[in-house]
N, C-alpha and C positions, 0 to 999 in steps of 0.2 A: 595469454595466459591467466589462469583462474584458480582461486582457492581451492583447497581439498574440500570445504564444505559445498562451495558451487560446483565441483566437479560431481560429488555425491547426489546434489539435486538434479543436476541434469541426466546422470545415467537414471536415477530413479523414475524421472519422468520418461524414459525410454523404454523402460522395462515393461512390456505388455507380455503376461505369460503365454507360451505357447500351447497349442493344441491339446487334447486329452486323449486317453485311450483306456480300455477295460483290460483289466491285469488279474491273472489268478493270483490266488493267496501266496502260493509257494515263490511268488516272482515279486511280492511288493515290497520286500524289505528296502528301505532307503529311499522309497518313492515318494513322491508329494502329492497328497490326496486333491483330487479335483472335485469332490462333492461333497454335500453335508451327508454325515451318517447318524439317522435317529433309531431308536430303538422301536422295533413295530410292534412289540409284545413284552410283558415283563421279562425282567432278568433278574435272577434265573426264573425261568416259567412255574416251577412250583417251589413250595417251602422244603428245603432240604436239610439234612442234619449234617454238622460240622464234625462230628465224631460219632465212634462206635459206642452204642450205649442202649437206652431204654426211652421212648416217649411215653410223657405222663402227664397228669394234670397235675399243678401244684396244691389244690385242695386234698386230692387223695394221698398226700404223703405222711408220713415215710412209708406206709404199708403195713402188712406186706399186700402185695397186690398181684394178682394172677396175670402170666403173659399170653395173651390171646392170638398173638401171631406175631409175623414179622414183615420187615419192609426193607428189602436189599436193593442194591442201585440195579434199576431197570425193572424192578418186580415189586410194586408199591403195595403197601397192606389195603385190602378193599374196604372202603368205606371210613367211616368217624371213629375215633379211639373211644370204646365204650366207658362211661364212668366206674371209677374203682379199678381200673384194670391198666396194664402196660403194654407196649409193642416192643420187642427187640428191633432195633434200627441201625443199619451200619452206615457209614461216612458216606454223604453224597446221595443217600436215600430219601424218597419222599417221607415227611413227617405227616402223618395222619391228621385230619381235622380234629380239633379239640384238644389236642396237646399242646402244654404250654411251654415244656422243658424237654430236652433230651439231657439224660443224665448219663454220664461217661460212666464205661462199666466199672472202673476201676472203684466208684463210689457205691456199687450195689453189691449186696450179699444174697445169694441165690439159695432158696428153701424147696422144702416139696411145694409150699402153699404159694410160691411165686417168688417176687423179688421184695426186699427191703431196702430203701435209701439210708447209707451211712452216715452222711453228712449233710449241713444246710444247703438248699439251692444255690449255686452261683448262676453264671451266664445260662442263657437259655439253650446254646449250642445250636441254634436255629438260625439259617439265612432264609427269611422270609421272601415269599414270591414278590417281585419288583423291588426288594432292598437295592440291588445294584442299579437297576434303572426301569424307569417308568416308560409305558407306552408314548410315543411321541417326543421324546426326551432327546435332544442333541448332545450327542457324545463326542463328535470328532468335526472339524469344521475345515473347508478346503484350506490349504497351504500348510497341513500339518504334515511333517515328515515322518514316515511311518517304520516304527521299529517293531520288535518283536512284542510288546507290550498292545499296541494297537491293532496287530494282525490277530492277536489272541482274541481281542474284543470282536473284531469281525466274525472270526470263526464263531465266537458264542452269541454272535447275531444270527447264526446261520448263513453268512454271506459267504459266497464261493469265490468272489472277484469284487473290484473295486474300481473305479473311476478315478485315474491318476492322470496327472500333466506328464505327457512324453518326454522323454529323456532329450536335453538339450544338446543340439548337433553342433561341434565345434571342428573347426579345420585350424590349424596352426604353419603358416609360413615363415620359414626363418632366411634372413638375408644375410649376406657378410662372405666375402671371398676368403676371409682368413680361415673360415669354420672348418672344420674337419670332424666326422662321425667318430664317437667313442667308440675305442677299439682298433682305430687304425694309428698305423704309425704316422708322427707328424713331421710332414716336410718343413724346412725353414720358414718363419713366419707365419705359420698357422697355429691354431688353438683347436682343443677339443670343443665341441657343441655342447654345452651345458644346459642352455634354455629348454632343448627339444626335451631331454629324458626328465627333465623338472615339470614342465607344462603336462607331459602324459601322465607323469605320475600323480599330479595334483586334480587332473581332470578324473582320473580312475577313483581316486579316493573321495572326490566329490559326487560321483555317481554321473558325470558329465560324459557324453558320446564324442569321444575323439575320433570322427570319421577321416580325418586325414592330416598326415604330417611331413612335411618335406622341405629340403632346402632350395631356395630361388638366388641364382647369381646375380651380382649388382649391375643388372642391364635393365633398361627401362622396358624394353618390348619384354622379356622374359617377366618381370613382377608384373606388368598389365595382363599377361596372359594368364599367369597363376591367378590372379586376384579376379579377373573377370569369369576364370573356371570355377571357382569356388563360392563367388558369392549366391550364387542362385540355389547351391546345394545345401547351405548351411544356415542355421540361426546367427551364429556367433564366429566370425573370422578374426584370429589373433595373427598379428604381424608382428615379427621380434626384428628389432634393429632396422635402421634406414630412417630414422626420424629426425635428424640433424640438418644444417644447412649444406652440409657438403656436396660435391658433384654424385658420390654414390649414393648418398641418402634420399633415396626415390619415393618413399611411400607417402608423403604429403602430394604431392606432384601426381602420381599415380593415382590416387584416391579422385583428386579433383578431375583429373583427365577422363574417368571413368563414370562421372556423374554422380559422386558420393557428397553426400551432404557431412560437412565436417564440423561438429557440434563444441568439440573440446579439442585445443589445441595448445597443449603446455599448461602444467600446473605448478604452482608456488610452493613446492614441497622439494624435500631432499630425503631419500632418493626417488628417482622418477619424473623430474621434471618435463621430460619431452613426451609424456604420455599424450596420446590421440585417440578420438572417439569421432566416430565417422557412421552413416548409415547410407543405405540404398534399398529402398522399399524395405521389406521387414527386416533385412539382415544388418545386424549390427557389426562394425569394424573396430577394433581395438589395437592401437600400436602401442609396444612395449619398447622401451630401449633397451639395448642387447646386453648391457652388464647386469649378471646374474643378480645383484643385490637388489637393484632397481626392479629388476623381474620378479623377484618373488615379493617384494613390498607392494609392488602394484597389483599382484595376483590378489593378495590376502585384502588389500584395502579397496580395490575396485573391481576386478574381474570376478573374484569369487561372488559378492553381493550380487553383482549382475547377472550371473548364471544361475545362481540360486533365486533371484525374483522372477527370471523367464520360466523357471520350475514352479512357479505358483506361488514362491514363499515371499514374506515382506521384505524389501530391500531395507537392510539395517547392516549396520556394523557392530558387532557384537563387545562393545568397549568393556573391559573391566577395570579396576582400581587397583594400583599398589603403591608401595613406598620403595624409593631408592635405598640401597643398602649401603652405598658409599656417594661420596661426591661425585657428580660427573662434571667435569671441567670441558663444558662445551658453551659457547656462546659469547656475546650476544648473538643470537642466530638471525640471519638475513632472511631464511624461509622456513617453513613449518617443517620439522625433521621427525623422523620414525626411525630412531635407533633401536639396533639388535640387542636383545636382553634375554638373559636366562632367569628364569622364576624360581621361587622356592615359596613352600607355605610354613611359617612359623608365627607363634604368637598371636595365633587367630586372623591371621591377615596373609595378603601376597606381597611377599618382598623381590624386588626387581635387581639385577646384577646387569648393569651396562658391560657389553663385549667391545675389548680393542676393536675400532672400526676406523679403516684408514679410507674407505669408498666403496664403492659399489660392486667392485672386482673381485672382492675378497670373498671366497668359497669357503676358507676356513671358520671365518666368521659366521657364515650361513650356517655350518655342519652343527654349529652349537648353540645357535639360536633358538629359543622358544617363543619368541613374539616380537613383537615392537614398541617401544612406549613411545607417546605422542609428546614431542617437545614444542610448545607454541612458539611461534616467530616472535622475534625481540626479546626473548627472556635468554636468560643463562649467565654465569653458570648455575648449576643446580646441585642445592644442597641433600647430603643423605637425610633420609627420612621424610623427604617432600614426596606429597601424595599426588601422582601422576595418573592419566588414562595410558593403557595399554592393550594392544591386539594380542592376543595368545593364537598360537597355531594349532587350532582344534576344530 
């Protein structure tokens, strides 16, 4: 059994990014970049007007100035702005060479002899060529998750596609003869499967490709057959349940029999103590206890950071800090504990409301939780307003 910090170190060392693929712009949202993106030419490629108005030279003002032509989007004024003249310019159009400002049309008076500027000069209202980016400038690095803004930048650079890490392929096997699928009537002694729908939802939200999910009976041959089938097909195989020392807890023995290397077996934390991490060749196998509270905590603390690192992102836990809004009468803690909380923003900071928590099987607590606060081993009870680290569900 190892500490959470040691568990993170081990998983971080095992997280080697998967291969990459080229994907068109319309399918890039949420994907992780696998290449450097540099500007190949100035951005924007020409000096353009930010307003509708008139391109002028400052030294010629206030006028009157004859209007010698127009520059419209896609139809630039030919040549340089003649001294002592103005050019009508529309938003986004090329600003002719020689112009120092584009005066908004609201500040211009038109007359037979041309235009006269009515107010002192303000901003230039010109975005100069290369103001956004210079040729060769690094704009995006590998490991960036692409959102709408990044896709807009790629489009502005003239890119129709980009190289991104392929989606991590995940399979999820659930064990436990007491489980029944959601929606079925429950025979005596059975409970509905909670972990399956929860993992499916978390994988979809995280952009991970859940290629298989099924229940496996508590029989060693069935478990070995299912694990052997899926290990060659996926990057990560998640096993729910079967991690204890009992006769039907088959996961550690099955993995050893199939030639897997076990890297972590047991964490000194609550919830999630029976966590297991193993590997065979390039596939990682993660064992999570069946209780839904432990399942959810371990997903946010260990599984999601690992899957993101396999996608090419840095292996990291996005800790934040907040203050308890009430006393928490827990401890002294035998193990480092991750307690479910709700969060609120007030007085310029994050406040944490510890939820009533009797153990990992409580799904009503999970339905209210917005994160886990990190409570150090050996500490407790904890006083209101104490500053602590917490991991939000985001």
